[in-house]
N, C-alpha and C positions, 0 to 999 in steps of 0.2 A: 367719677363718674363728674363731668364737667357742664358748666351750664352757660350756653348760650342766651344772654339778656332779651327780650326782644328788641326785634327791629338790628340785629347785631350781626353779628360775622365772626369766627374764627379760622380758626389755620395753622396747619401743622402737616410733619412729615406722618405715613403711613409706610411701614414696611412691605413687605413683601411674607405675606403667608399672615400680617395682621391683623385685624380685625376690627372696625365700627362700629359698633353699635350705637343709633341715633333712636333716641325715644323722645315721643310725644309729652311731655312729663301730665301736661292741664288736658287733653282733646281738641281737633281743631285747629293744627298750627302745622303751617306747611313746613319745609326746611327746604332750601336750595341744595341739594350737591355735585361740587365741579372738581376734579385732577385736572393734575399733569404727571407725564412722569418723570420722575426724579432725575433719571439718566439724558433722557431729550426732552427739556420743558414748551420743545416745539411742538411732541406731540401729544393731543388732547383729548379728554375726553367726548366722546363723536355721539350727537344724537343721532343725524342719518344714517352714519356706519351702525351704530348698534341697532335702531328700527330696520336700516337694510338685511339683516345679519338675520335678526330676530322674527324677520316681518309680524310683528308686533307696535302698535302704540303702548300698551301701559307693561311696566315692568313686575315680573316676581321672584319670586323661592325659587332659586335653578339659573335666573339668564346672567348671562356674559356681557357684560359694557366693552364696546371697543371702542378704540383710540380711532384720532384721526388719519395714522396711520396702518390701520386696519387689525394693532396689535388688544390680544385682553388683555384687560385692567384691573377690571374689577368683576365679584360675581354676589349677585345678592346670595345669602348663603339662611338667616331664618327673614320672616318679615309677619307680623302680628295684623298689620292693618290688611294690607294687598291691591293699594293699590297709589301709584307711584309711574309719573309719562316721564315723556321729555318732549310739551306739545304745546307751552309757553316759555318766551324768553324772562332773565329774570327780570324785575322788574327794575326800574332805574328811575333818575329825573325825570326824562321824559318819558314813562311812563306814568307816573303822579301829575303829570301837567295835560297832558294828550287823555287820557283817559278821567281823573279825578278832578282836574279843572283848578291844582296847588298851585296856589299863587308864590311858598314857601317850599319846593319838596326836598321830600325827603329824596339822598340818597341809593336809597334802595337796595334790594342782595345785592344787586351789582356791582354797584359801588362798595356798598361792605364784604363783597368777595374780590374784587377790588384790591383793596388795602389789605385784605389779609395774605392776602399770595404777594403784595409788595414785601411782608413785614417777611415772607421767607425768602426775598429776591427775584421774586419775579413779576417784572414791570409791567406791566398791563394797562389798555387804554379802556379796552370792551373787552368782552366775555360772551361765547358764543350761548349756543341754550344749554342750561344745566338740568340734571336731572332734578325732577322735582320730587321732592318726597311727602307722602300725606293729600298729596294734592289731588283736590275730585273734579278734573277738567272730562266735561262732558261733550259727548258727536251726534247729531242727527244726522238720519236717515242722508241729507245734504250733505254734510261736511259742517254746518255751522257750528262753533261751540262755545259755552257756555261754562262759567265755575262755579259747581256749585260750594256746601260746606264740605270740609275735607271731614272721611270715612271713620276716618283716627278718633279710638277714644284715648283717655288718659292711661297714662301707660303702657302703649303699641309702642312697638317700635323696628326696624329691618336693622339688622346686620349685613354686611357688607367687607367682601374676603381683597386684599390686596393681592394682585397674578402678581404685581414687580410693587418697587417701590417708588410710591407715591408724595406726593404735595397733593393736599385734600385742602379743600374748604366747605366750608358749612356756616348755616345761616339760620335765623328766626327769621322765617319771611316780614315782607314789612308793609305788605300790598291790603288793604282792608278787603278788599272781594274774595283774597285768595284764604280768608280766615276766618271767614263765619263772622264779620264786624267785629274783630278783636282781636292785640297782643297777643302773645303768650311766649316761655320760654322754649328753648329745646333744649335737651340732655344729651350727651354725648360720653362715651368712657370707649377706649383705645382693650382690645383684647389681644 
């Protein structure tokens, strides 16, 4: 098991058929998940395509995650938490300035993922919406959203299987609001 320290990220290659088990070891900690096709990095995880094809906003066991070119990229094969979504973009320096008023903002999940992918040879300046593992975004009947504490408890996990060779990035989310006011690590293991 590898640990992603609070407010950081990591990147790795996940080969077709391999699985990544992402664990919330202490509970109430979000992790941003994003991936690119290894054989075509211009093809990446698409929140819009996945939501369109599944006709839902919360992802769960059995769901396929689609690419920007409508190719199946990965599949959720196990899940003990049951709450993951594509509703909010990864936190960034701008997030911390605009929402929290930080004067010296953290680079956020976006910066952590960009750094992780740069180490894998994928040069980026920005990222689209990530799959927010363990995040608990609520929506009312008028479409107003709010971020509630994650429902994940210590030891909850999700297992995602690669349907193609992928470049994968994961974070231990950097936004206080998303993590019920504290920062904790995220663990992962390639199976």
